PARODO-359627 format. One record per residue: x, y, z of N, C-alpha, C, O in turn. Coordinates in steps of 0.001 Angstrom, whole numbers. Example, Ala and Ser with C-alpha at 12.3 -4.5 7.8 and 13.67 -1.06 7.14 Angstrom:
<nxx:13190&nyy:-5690&nzz:7800&caxx:12300&cayy:-4500&cazz:7800&cxx:13200&cyy:-3300&czz:7800&oxx:14236&oyy:-3319&ozz:8465>
<nxx:12850&nyy:-2250&nzz:7080&caxx:13670&cayy:-1060&cazz:7140&cxx:12900&cyy:30&czz:7870&oxx:13409&oyy:1138&ozz:8039>
END
This chain:
<nxx:53924&nyy:162494&nzz:80938&caxx:54870&cayy:162853&cazz:81956&cxx:55499&cyy:164211&czz:81711&oxx:56372&oyy:164621&ozz:82476>
<nxx:55095&nyy:164911&nzz:80691&caxx:55666&cayy:166226&cazz:80415&cxx:54718&cyy:167336&czz:80852&oxx:54622&oyy:168375&ozz:80200>
<nxx:54037&nyy:167112&nzz:81932&caxx:53142&cayy:168093&cazz:82508&cxx:53967&cyy:169126&czz:83256&oxx:55097&oyy:168846&ozz:83656>
<nxx:53416&nyy:170315&nzz:83450&caxx:54176&cayy:171394&cazz:84088&cxx:54595&cyy:171079&czz:85512&oxx:55487&oyy:171743&ozz:86040>
<nxx:53989&nyy:170096&nzz:86150&caxx:54324&cayy:169773&cazz:87535&cxx:55469&cyy:168763&czz:87660&oxx:55891&oyy:168430&ozz:88767>
<nxx:55962&nyy:168284&nzz:86530&caxx:57055&cayy:167321&cazz:86536&cxx:58340&cyy:168008&czz:86095&oxx:58363&oyy:168735&ozz:85102>
<nxx:59398&nyy:167770&nzz:86843&caxx:60704&cayy:168292&cazz:86477&cxx:61358&cyy:167310&czz:85510&oxx:61256&oyy:166096&ozz:85690>
<nxx:62023&nyy:167826&nzz:84496&caxx:62784&cayy:166953&cazz:83615&cxx:64108&cyy:167601&czz:83286&oxx:64260&oyy:168821&ozz:83353>
<nxx:65055&nyy:166770&nzz:82932&caxx:66362&cayy:167234&cazz:82504&cxx:66737&cyy:166475&czz:81246&oxx:66660&oyy:165247&ozz:81206>
<nxx:67145&nyy:167212&nzz:80212&caxx:67565&cayy:166606&cazz:78949&cxx:69081&cyy:166706&czz:78835&oxx:69665&oyy:167770&ozz:79038>
<nxx:69704&nyy:165579&nzz:78506&caxx:71160&cayy:165483&cazz:78464&cxx:71563&cyy:164802&czz:77156&oxx:71123&oyy:163692&ozz:76858>
<nxx:72406&nyy:165485&nzz:76381&caxx:72931&cayy:164891&cazz:75154&cxx:74005&cyy:163875&czz:75532&oxx:74863&oyy:164148&ozz:76372>
<nxx:73949&nyy:162698&nzz:74901&caxx:74905&cayy:161620&cazz:75154&cxx:75746&cyy:161448&czz:73887&oxx:75209&oyy:161186&ozz:72811>
<nxx:77068&nyy:161597&nzz:74023&caxx:77972&cayy:161548&cazz:72873&cxx:78979&cyy:160415&czz:73071&oxx:79632&oyy:160325&ozz:74111>
<nxx:79094&nyy:159552&nzz:72058&caxx:80072&cayy:158462&cazz:72112&cxx:81068&cyy:158618&czz:70972&oxx:80747&oyy:159171&ozz:69921>
<nxx:82283&nyy:158120&nzz:71196&caxx:83333&cayy:158157&cazz:70181&cxx:83558&cyy:156802&czz:69523&oxx:84276&oyy:156702&ozz:68529>
<nxx:82944&nyy:155757&nzz:70080&caxx:83075&cayy:154403&cazz:69537&cxx:81723&cyy:153704&czz:69595&oxx:81002&oyy:153821&ozz:70586>
<nxx:81380&nyy:152980&nzz:68536&caxx:80179&cayy:152147&cazz:68550&cxx:80363&cyy:151047&czz:69586&oxx:81384&oyy:150358&ozz:69587>
<nxx:79385&nyy:150878&nzz:70463&caxx:79488&cayy:149830&cazz:71477&cxx:78177&cyy:149758&czz:72252&oxx:77289&oyy:150596&ozz:72089>
<nxx:78080&nyy:148747&nzz:73089&caxx:76981&cayy:148651&cazz:74041&cxx:77406&cyy:149339&czz:75332&oxx:78526&oyy:149149&ozz:75807>
<nxx:76513&nyy:150133&nzz:75889&caxx:76778&cayy:150882&cazz:77113&cxx:75649&cyy:150617&czz:78103&oxx:74508&oyy:150371&ozz:77712>
<nxx:75984&nyy:150671&nzz:79381&caxx:74991&cayy:150573&cazz:80449&cxx:74857&cyy:151961&czz:81059&oxx:75843&oyy:152541&ozz:81514>
<nxx:73641&nyy:152492&nzz:81070&caxx:73364&cayy:153821&cazz:81622&cxx:72456&cyy:153630&czz:82828&oxx:71363&oyy:153077&ozz:82712>
<nxx:72913&nyy:154089&nzz:83977&caxx:72160&cayy:153904&cazz:85216&cxx:71987&cyy:155235&czz:85938&oxx:72671&oyy:156216&ozz:85645>
<nxx:71059&nyy:155245&nzz:86887&caxx:70829&cayy:156437&cazz:87707&cxx:70811&cyy:156047&czz:89172&oxx:70530&oyy:154904&ozz:89534>
<nxx:71118&nyy:157029&nzz:90002&caxx:71048&cayy:156842&cazz:91444&cxx:70456&cyy:158104&czz:92052&oxx:70928&oyy:159208&ozz:91780>
<nxx:69422&nyy:157945&nzz:92875&caxx:68767&cayy:159077&cazz:93510&cxx:67908&cyy:158573&czz:94661&oxx:67594&oyy:157385&ozz:94741>
<nxx:67534&nyy:159479&nzz:95544&caxx:66610&cayy:159122&cazz:96619&cxx:65156&cyy:159248&czz:96172&oxx:64250&oyy:158890&ozz:96924>
<nxx:64918&nyy:159750&nzz:94962&caxx:63563&cayy:159874&cazz:94419&cxx:63399&cyy:158915&czz:93243&oxx:64381&oyy:158516&ozz:92617>
<nxx:62153&nyy:158548&nzz:92949&caxx:61879&cayy:157671&cazz:91814&cxx:62103&cyy:158434&czz:90517&oxx:61581&oyy:159533&ozz:90330>
<nxx:62887&nyy:157837&nzz:89627&caxx:63201&cayy:158465&cazz:88350&cxx:62759&cyy:157590&czz:87190&oxx:62732&oyy:156363&ozz:87287>
<nxx:62414&nyy:158244&nzz:86099&caxx:62250&cayy:157587&cazz:84811&cxx:63377&cyy:158061&czz:83915&oxx:63805&oyy:159212&ozz:83999>
<nxx:63857&nyy:157176&nzz:83062&caxx:64839&cayy:157543&cazz:82051&cxx:64292&cyy:157212&czz:80680&oxx:63694&oyy:156155&ozz:80478>
<nxx:64496&nyy:158116&nzz:79739&caxx:64051&cayy:157934&cazz:78361&cxx:65220&cyy:158282&czz:77452&oxx:65929&oyy:159258&ozz:77696>
<nxx:65422&nyy:157496&nzz:76414&caxx:66473&cayy:157797&cazz:75447&cxx:65823&cyy:158024&czz:74092&oxx:65030&oyy:157214&ozz:73610>
<nxx:66186&nyy:159154&nzz:73494&caxx:65660&cayy:159561&cazz:72192&cxx:66785&cyy:159594&czz:71178&oxx:67933&oyy:159885&ozz:71512>
<nxx:66443&nyy:159294&nzz:69937&caxx:67395&cayy:159379&cazz:68838&cxx:67097&cyy:160641&czz:68041&oxx:65950&oyy:160884&ozz:67667>
<nxx:68103&nyy:161429&nzz:67786&caxx:68077&cayy:162632&cazz:66953&cxx:67504&cyy:163863&czz:67643&oxx:68163&oyy:164902&ozz:67679>
<nxx:66292&nyy:163775&nzz:68192&caxx:65678&cayy:164970&cazz:68775&cxx:64613&cyy:164569&czz:69791&oxx:63953&oyy:163540&ozz:69644>
<nxx:64461&nyy:165382&nzz:70803&caxx:63435&cayy:165186&cazz:71826&cxx:62365&cyy:166254&czz:71658&oxx:62664&oyy:167448&ozz:71677>
<nxx:61114&nyy:165822&nzz:71494&caxx:59974&cayy:166718&cazz:71344&cxx:59093&cyy:166612&czz:72590&oxx:58354&oyy:165637&ozz:72719>
<nxx:59143&nyy:167577&nzz:73509&caxx:58338&cayy:167497&cazz:74737&cxx:56836&cyy:167378&czz:74483&oxx:56122&oyy:166777&ozz:75285>
<nxx:56349&nyy:167944&nzz:73378&caxx:54912&cayy:167879&cazz:73100&cxx:54494&cyy:166538&czz:72494&oxx:53302&oyy:166239&ozz:72415>
<nxx:55464&nyy:165733&nzz:72067&caxx:55190&cayy:164402&cazz:71521&cxx:56236&cyy:163431&czz:72069&oxx:57160&oyy:163048&ozz:71352>
<nxx:56096&nyy:163029&nzz:73343&caxx:57153&cayy:162267&cazz:74011&cxx:57394&cyy:160859&czz:73469&oxx:58350&oyy:160206&ozz:73887>
<nxx:56559&nyy:160371&nzz:72553&caxx:56829&cayy:159057&cazz:71968&cxx:57628&cyy:159159&czz:70672&oxx:58182&oyy:158164&ozz:70205>
<nxx:57689&nyy:160352&nzz:70092&caxx:58427&cayy:160539&cazz:68845&cxx:59923&cyy:160398&czz:69114&oxx:60457&oyy:161041&ozz:70017>
<nxx:60587&nyy:159570&nzz:68343&caxx:62032&cayy:159319&cazz:68427&cxx:62449&cyy:158580&czz:69691&oxx:63645&oyy:158441&ozz:69946>
<nxx:61503&nyy:158107&nzz:70485&caxx:61824&cayy:157355&cazz:71700&cxx:62344&cyy:155975&czz:71303&oxx:61671&oyy:155239&ozz:70581>
<nxx:63548&nyy:155624&nzz:71776&caxx:64105&cayy:154311&cazz:71443&cxx:64215&cyy:153400&czz:72660&oxx:64337&oyy:152184&ozz:72512>
<nxx:64174&nyy:153976&nzz:73865&caxx:64228&cayy:153150&cazz:75077&cxx:63718&cyy:153963&czz:76253&oxx:63893&oyy:155181&ozz:76299>
<nxx:63088&nyy:153286&nzz:77202&caxx:62687&cayy:153953&cazz:78450&cxx:62688&cyy:152925&czz:79564&oxx:62564&oyy:151722&ozz:79336>
<nxx:62832&nyy:153437&nzz:80773&caxx:62872&cayy:152560&cazz:81931&cxx:62441&cyy:153356&czz:83142&oxx:62852&oyy:154502&ozz:83322>
<nxx:61617&nyy:152749&nzz:83967&caxx:61221&cayy:153382&cazz:85210&cxx:60220&cyy:152520&czz:85943&oxx:59380&oyy:151864&ozz:85327>
<nxx:60312&nyy:152522&nzz:87250&caxx:59365&cayy:151813&cazz:88101&cxx:58952&cyy:152749&czz:89214&oxx:59673&oyy:153692&ozz:89542>
<nxx:57823&nyy:152499&nzz:89779&caxx:57295&cayy:153391&cazz:90811&cxx:57487&cyy:152820&czz:92202&oxx:57564&oyy:151607&ozz:92402>
<nxx:57560&nyy:153717&nzz:93138&caxx:57296&cayy:153448&cazz:94556&cxx:58325&cyy:152630&czz:95323&oxx:58158&oyy:152456&ozz:96530>
<nxx:59353&nyy:152130&nzz:94710&caxx:60329&cayy:151365&cazz:95474&cxx:61747&cyy:151876&czz:95244&oxx:62723&oyy:151157&ozz:95462>
<nxx:61843&nyy:153100&nzz:94810&caxx:63123&cayy:153773&cazz:94602&cxx:64008&cyy:153076&czz:93576&oxx:65224&oyy:153263&ozz:93574>
<nxx:63394&nyy:152267&nzz:92697&caxx:64175&cayy:151730&cazz:91586&cxx:64560&cyy:152870&czz:90663&oxx:63803&oyy:153825&ozz:90488>
<nxx:65710&nyy:152767&nzz:90092&caxx:66184&cayy:153778&cazz:89165&cxx:66353&cyy:153125&czz:87799&oxx:66372&oyy:151900&ozz:87681>
<nxx:66474&nyy:153950&nzz:86780&caxx:66580&cayy:153355&cazz:85455&cxx:67946&cyy:152706&czz:85249&oxx:68942&oyy:153075&ozz:85871>
<nxx:67948&nyy:151728&nzz:84354&caxx:69143&cayy:150953&cazz:84057&cxx:68987&cyy:150413&czz:82640&oxx:68234&oyy:149465&ozz:82417>
<nxx:69694&nyy:151008&nzz:81684&caxx:69621&cayy:150608&cazz:80280&cxx:70890&cyy:149879&czz:79880&oxx:71977&oyy:150225&ozz:80342>
<nxx:70765&nyy:148890&nzz:79041&caxx:71883&cayy:148396&cazz:78242&cxx:71483&cyy:148675&czz:76807&oxx:70485&oyy:148146&ozz:76317>
<nxx:72263&nyy:149508&nzz:76135&caxx:71853&cayy:149993&cazz:74822&cxx:73067&cyy:150180&czz:73925&oxx:74134&oyy:150594&ozz:74377>
<nxx:72887&nyy:149865&nzz:72641&caxx:73950&cayy:150106&cazz:71673&cxx:73870&cyy:151558&czz:71215&oxx:72826&oyy:152020&ozz:70754>
<nxx:74979&nyy:152265&nzz:71346&caxx:75070&cayy:153650&cazz:70901&cxx:76093&cyy:153732&czz:69778&oxx:77155&oyy:153112&ozz:69840>
<nxx:75757&nyy:154511&nzz:68745&caxx:76577&cayy:154595&cazz:67544&cxx:77174&cyy:155985&czz:67379&oxx:76536&oyy:156992&ozz:67687>
<nxx:78407&nyy:156022&nzz:66889&caxx:79088&cayy:157282&cazz:66610&cxx:78302&cyy:158046&czz:65546&oxx:77793&oyy:157452&ozz:64595>
<nxx:78206&nyy:159351&nzz:65712&caxx:77551&cayy:160189&cazz:64720&cxx:76043&cyy:160264&czz:64856&oxx:75388&oyy:160955&ozz:64076>
<nxx:75486&nyy:159574&nzz:65819&caxx:74048&cayy:159632&cazz:66077&cxx:73825&cyy:160447&czz:67336&oxx:74497&oyy:160245&ozz:68348>
<nxx:72882&nyy:161367&nzz:67267&caxx:72581&cayy:162167&cazz:68456&cxx:71597&cyy:161414&czz:69341&oxx:70542&oyy:160972&ozz:68886>
<nxx:71959&nyy:161275&nzz:70613&caxx:71093&cayy:160647&cazz:71609&cxx:70806&cyy:161655&czz:72705&oxx:71693&oyy:162396&ozz:73130>
<nxx:69566&nyy:161677&nzz:73160&caxx:69161&cayy:162556&cazz:74257&cxx:68593&cyy:161686&czz:75366&oxx:67633&oyy:160944&ozz:75162>
<nxx:69199&nyy:161788&nzz:76541&caxx:68693&cayy:161122&cazz:77736&cxx:67825&cyy:162123&czz:78475&oxx:68293&oyy:163199&ozz:78849>
<nxx:66566&nyy:161775&nzz:78688&caxx:65655&cayy:162628&cazz:79445&cxx:65369&cyy:161935&czz:80771&oxx:64882&oyy:160805&ozz:80814>
<nxx:65683&nyy:162639&nzz:81844&caxx:65456&cayy:162134&cazz:83199&cxx:64294&cyy:162917&czz:83786&oxx:64303&oyy:164148&ozz:83779>
<nxx:63300&nyy:162210&nzz:84291&caxx:62158&cayy:162863&cazz:84915&cxx:61741&cyy:162080&czz:86159&oxx:62168&oyy:160944&ozz:86368>
<nxx:60916&nyy:162696&nzz:86963&caxx:60480&cayy:162074&cazz:88209&cxx:59188&cyy:161291&czz:88005&oxx:58416&oyy:161564&ozz:87085>
<nxx:58971&nyy:160325&nzz:88870&caxx:57737&cayy:159562&cazz:88822&cxx:56579&cyy:160377&czz:89390&oxx:55473&oyy:160343&ozz:88850>
<nxx:56823&nyy:161099&nzz:90461&caxx:55774&cayy:161862&cazz:91135&cxx:55850&cyy:163342&czz:90783&oxx:56945&oyy:163891&ozz:90657>
<nxx:54696&nyy:163999&nzz:90623&caxx:54708&cayy:165434&cazz:90364&cxx:55315&cyy:166186&czz:91543&oxx:55228&oyy:165755&ozz:92692>
<nxx:55917&nyy:167298&nzz:91232&caxx:56528&cayy:168209&cazz:92210&cxx:57816&cyy:167675&czz:92825&oxx:58494&oyy:168420&ozz:93532>
<nxx:58182&nyy:166423&nzz:92588&caxx:59435&cayy:165904&cazz:93135&cxx:60625&cyy:166541&czz:92433&oxx:60637&oyy:166678&ozz:91210>
<nxx:61602&nyy:166920&nzz:93198&caxx:62892&cayy:167346&cazz:92673&cxx:63958&cyy:166831&czz:93623&oxx:63677&oyy:166526&ozz:94782>
<nxx:65148&nyy:166739&nzz:93136&caxx:66247&cayy:166304&cazz:93983&cxx:67444&cyy:165931&czz:93145&oxx:67352&oyy:165807&ozz:91924>
<nxx:68563&nyy:165755&nzz:93807&caxx:69776&cayy:165401&cazz:93073&cxx:69707&cyy:163969&czz:92548&oxx:69039&oyy:163104&ozz:93114>
<nxx:70421&nyy:163755&nzz:91451&caxx:70549&cayy:162407&cazz:90913&cxx:71909&cyy:162292&czz:90243&oxx:72525&oyy:163292&ozz:89877>
<nxx:72358&nyy:161075&nzz:90092&caxx:73638&cayy:160788&cazz:89463&cxx:73401&cyy:159810&czz:88331&oxx:72783&oyy:158763&ozz:88528>
<nxx:73888&nyy:160145&nzz:87143&caxx:73829&cayy:159239&cazz:86003&cxx:75241&cyy:158702&czz:85780&oxx:76207&oyy:159464&ozz:85729>
<nxx:75344&nyy:157386&nzz:85648&caxx:76633&cayy:156734&cazz:85431&cxx:76543&cyy:155875&czz:84179&oxx:75527&oyy:155226&ozz:83927>
<nxx:77620&nyy:155879&nzz:83396&caxx:77687&cayy:155047&cazz:82199&cxx:78844&cyy:154069&czz:82353&oxx:79949&oyy:154440&ozz:82749>
<nxx:78563&nyy:152816&nzz:82030&caxx:79593&cayy:151783&cazz:82017&cxx:79764&cyy:151313&czz:80580&oxx:78782&oyy:151040&ozz:79889>
<nxx:80994&nyy:151220&nzz:80138&caxx:81283&cayy:150743&cazz:78797&cxx:82778&cyy:150675&czz:78583&oxx:83564&oyy:151043&ozz:79456>
<nxx:83162&nyy:150201&nzz:77414&caxx:84578&cayy:150059&cazz:77093&cxx:85229&cyy:151371&czz:76687&oxx:86455&oyy:151475&ozz:76660>
<nxx:84417&nyy:152371&nzz:76371&caxx:84938&cayy:153642&cazz:75873&cxx:84292&cyy:154797&czz:76631&oxx:83201&oyy:154645&ozz:77181>
<nxx:84956&nyy:155946&nzz:76662&caxx:84387&cayy:157114&cazz:77350&cxx:83106&cyy:157614&czz:76679&oxx:82910&oyy:157449&ozz:75475>
<nxx:82254&nyy:158218&nzz:77477&caxx:81005&cayy:158839&cazz:77020&cxx:80967&cyy:160249&czz:77582&oxx:81352&oyy:160475&ozz:78729>
<nxx:80501&nyy:161205&nzz:76770&caxx:80366&cayy:162593&cazz:77230&cxx:78889&cyy:162930&czz:77386&oxx:78050&oyy:162526&ozz:76582>
<nxx:78596&nyy:163683&nzz:78448&caxx:77258&cayy:164231&cazz:78653&cxx:77323&cyy:165726&czz:78410&oxx:78261&oyy:166393&ozz:78845>
<nxx:76318&nyy:166256&nzz:77710&caxx:76191&cayy:167694&cazz:77502&cxx:74780&cyy:168088&czz:77914&oxx:73803&oyy:167664&ozz:77296>
<nxx:74681&nyy:168894&nzz:78951&caxx:73367&cayy:169319&cazz:79449&cxx:72703&cyy:170230&czz:78419&oxx:73320&oyy:171179&ozz:77936>
<nxx:71447&nyy:169941&nzz:78084&caxx:70749&cayy:170762&cazz:77097&cxx:69482&cyy:171384&czz:77653&oxx:68727&oyy:172016&ozz:76914>
<nxx:69237&nyy:171214&nzz:78952&caxx:68103&cayy:171904&cazz:79565&cxx:68450&cyy:172242&czz:80996&oxx:69282&oyy:171584&ozz:81621>
<nxx:67810&nyy:173268&nzz:81506&caxx:68039&cayy:173695&cazz:82890&cxx:67094&cyy:172969&czz:83812&oxx:67125&oyy:173187&ozz:85023>
END
């Protein structure tokens, strides 16, 4: 899925408290979500992958329930199911504590 025809966005996820969080997306296009621990390597998309979610063709969006720990770097990579697709999307996190997103790719 890291072909030149697919758009992706990498977002650092930072937590201040260990807890379980729900990370969801909303968009009019089909999205995949991938969560990496420590570092994201586009040339080896399975390295450091700890969770992924995505379905095709019915506008399902990703929805994770995942334990995130303080002091661990997490990268959320959002990409499209279909090549050449682009469009706005919204990522929302539900949990007992605040979560910060830091964009790390254009």
